[in-house]
N, C-alpha and C positions, 0 to 999 in steps of 0.2 A: 257529327252534330246530331243531337236529339231533335225530334219534331218540335215545332213551336208550340209552347203551352200558352193558351189565352188566359190571362189573369183576370180573376173575378173578385167581387166584394168578399166572398167567402174566403178566397185565398188571402186577400189583403188583411182581413180582420185580425188574424192571430199575430201580425207583425206590428201592430200598433200597441205600444206599451201604455197600459192604464195605471196610473200611480196608485199605490197603496198606502195604508196609514203610516208605514215606517219610511216612506220615501222622503228624500230631501233634494235640494237643488243639485247636489252632486251626484246622487244616485240616479237621478233622471237624465243626467248627461250635460256636459259643458261643451259647447260648440264654439270653436274659434273661427272668426270670419275675417278674411282679407279680401275685401271686394270694394268696388266703387272707386271713383276718382273725382277730381274737381270737375272734369268734363262730363262725367256720367255718375253723379252722386246717387241718383235714384236707384241704381242697382243695389247698393248697399242697404238702402232703406226697405227695399222690397224683400230682399233675402233675409234680413234680420226680422222683419215683420212676420214672414212665413214661418221661420224657424220657431219663433215664440209661440205662434198659433197652432203649431203642430204638436207642442208639448215638451220642448227641451227644457231643462232645468235652468240653464244659464247660457247667455251668449257673451263672448268676449270679442269685441270688435277692435281690429287694427287697421288704421287708415289715416288719410290726411286729416289735419285738425278741422278744416272746414266741413269735411264729410262727417266726422265724428259729431260735430255740433248738430248736423241735421239729423243724424241717427238718434242722438239722445233727445232731441226735440220731439221725435215721434215716439221713441221707446226709452223712457228714462231709466228702466231697469237694466239696460245694457251696461256691461262693465268694460271699461276702456284701459284698465291696468293689466300688465302681464300677470300670468298665473296659470293654474291648472287647465288643460284642455284635453278633451277626450276624442274629439273629431275636428276636422277642418273643412271649411268651404272656401275656396280660393278662386280668383280670376274673373269673376263677372264684373262688367262695367269698367273695364280697363281697356287701354290701346296698348298692344304689345310693342308697337314701335316707339312708344313714349315712356316706357317703363324706366325708372331710375335704377342705378346699381343697388341702391339699398332696398328697393321694392323687389327686384329679382331675388336678392338674398332672402328676404322674408318669405317669399313665395316658395323658394327652394327648400328653405328649412321646414316649412309646414309640410310640403310634399314628401320630404325625406325623413319626417319625424318618426315614422313607424306607426302613427295613429291613423285611423280610417280617414280618408280624404276624398272630397268631391272637387274635381278639377274641371273648370269651365273656361270658355272664352280665351282671354289673354294669357291664361296660364297653361293652355293645352301643350304648347311647345316644350314646357318643362316637365312633362309627365314622366320622361325616362328616369327622373331622379326618385321616383317612387320607391318606397321600401316597405310600405304596409298596405292594408286593403285599400284599393283605389278604384273610384268610378270616374269616368269622363262623361260629359253631358254635351256633346256637340250637336249642331244641326248639320245639314248636308254639306254646306259650304266650309264650315269649320273642319269637319272630318276630312274632306278632300285636301284641304291645305295641310293638315296634319300628316296625312299619308304621303303626300307629295314630298314632304321634308325627309321621308324615308325612301325616296325614289320609287314610289308606287304611283304608276301612271293612272290616275282616276280623276274625274271631274265631278263637280256637284250634280250634274245631269246624270252621270253614271250611277251615283249613289241614290238619287231620287228614283231611278228606274229599278233598282234592286236593293232597297234599304236593308232588308233582312240578311242578305248575303254579304253585304259590306260591313254590317254590324258584327257579324261572326269573324270575318277576316280581320278587321281592326282589333278585335278583342284578343285573337291569337297573336297578331303581329306586335301589339303594344303590351301584351300581358297584363291587361286590366279589364275591368267590367266596362262595357260601352252601353250607355244609354242614348240611343240615337233618336233625337227629337223629330217629330213630324205629326202628321194627322193620325197615324198609328205610331206608337212608340215601340221600338224594338230594343230589348235588353239581352245582351250576350256576354258570356264570360269565357275565359280561356279553356275551361275544362268541359264545355259542352251544354251548359244551361242555356236555354233560349226561351225568352218570354216575350209575348207581344201584349200591349195594352191598348185597348180601343176605346176607353172611357173618355168622355170629354165632349167638347163642342167646337165647332170651327171658329167660334168667336175667340177662342184662345190664340188666334193668329193676330196678336197685337203686342206692342212693345212692352217688355218688362215681365211677361209671363214666364219666361225662361228663368229669370232672376228668382221668381217665386218658387218655381220647381226646385231650384238649387237650394233654397232655404229649407223646403220640406225635406228633401233628401238628407241635407246636413243634419237636421234634427233627428231623423230616424237613425242615422249612423251613430250619433252621440248617444242616443237612448240605448242602443244595442252594442255599445263599444266594447264591453267586457266579453260578450259572446264572439264578437269579431276577432278578438285577439287570438282565439283558438280555432275558429272555423270561418274562413273567408268565403266559403260557398254561400253564406248567408247574404253576401252583397247583392246578388242578382235579385232575390226576392224582395229585399229592402228597396232596391231601385224600382222594381215593378210596382210595389206598394206606393212609393212616392208619386209615381206617374198616375196611378189610379186615383189617389187622393186629389192630386192636382186636377184631374178631369172632373171628379165628383163635385169639388168646390166650385170649378168654373160652371158646371151645369146649374148648381144651386144659385150662384151669383147672377147667371144670365137670365134664367127663367124664359129663354127664348129670344132675348134681346142682346144688344151690344154690351160689353163689359170692358173694364180697364184692369190692369194687372193688380192693383191694390184691392179691387173687389174680390178677386180670387182669394187673396191672402186672408181677407176679413171673413170669407165664407168657410174657412177651414174648420173651425171649431164645431160648427153645426154639421158639416159633412162628416167629421170624425165621430160626433156623437151618434149620428144615424148609422154610420158603418159599424160601430162597436155596440149598438143596441142600447145606448144610454140616452137617446133623444125621448 
C-alpha cells in the first residue's frame, strides 16, 4: 500500500466538472437515486438536494410514493420516470431488516448494472453484486457489520482505533473503493491508492450529513461516468474530492457555529465556486 496522500483544494479542483457552452443535462450526467423510506424520508431529500447543488445534469429518483412527493416538493426538477442513468446512489435512509423483495431487487439491479455506483447504509450487504465501478461509504459500525458478514472478527472500536488500516483491508477484501467516514475521511481502493481528507468541522457530526456526502459523490460519479467506464482508478480521487467538498461546504455553512445537514447542501454552490476560482 502506498503512503497516504493528504487531499487538498488543489488536488480536488481538477475533478470538478465545469459546464461548457455545448453541455446539456445528459452530458453533465444523470444520477439514479434509490434512497429514503417512509420511516426515513429525509435521506432522499438531502441526497437529491446535494446532488443537484454539486452540478449533476439530472436526477432520477426511485422510491415510495410518499417519499417521491416530498422530494418533488423540495426539488421539482427531479424526474421520477424510468430512463437513462449514468451512475447510481443507493441505500441511504433505509432499514435493511425491513426491505421488501421488490426493493432488494431494485437495489441489486442498480448495483449490478455496470454503471458507477455509490453504496451506502442499508444496501452495503448487497455490494457483492457489483459489476461496475463501486464506492461504499460506511461509518465505523457499518463497516464492522459488513466485514463480520464475511467472518472477519472486528468491532467498531477496532476500526475506530485504526481507520486507515481497516479502510485498506476492506477495499481489498470487498474489491471496491472504501470511503470510511469519520473526523478524518480515509479513501482506499484495491490497487493501492490511499487518500486521507481532513477538511471540515466537527459540526458535521449531526444527522443527515452522510446523506449529503452521498449526493455529492453520486453527482461527481455521474459527471465523470464516461471516463470511469475505461478507468476505474478515477474512483478514489473522486471520492476524496466529494469528501473535501463536503468539508468545505460545512465550514462555510457553520462559520464556527452549529449546522444542520441541509445547511451543508445549500452551501455547496458557493464552496464549489470558491474552489474552482469562479467566486
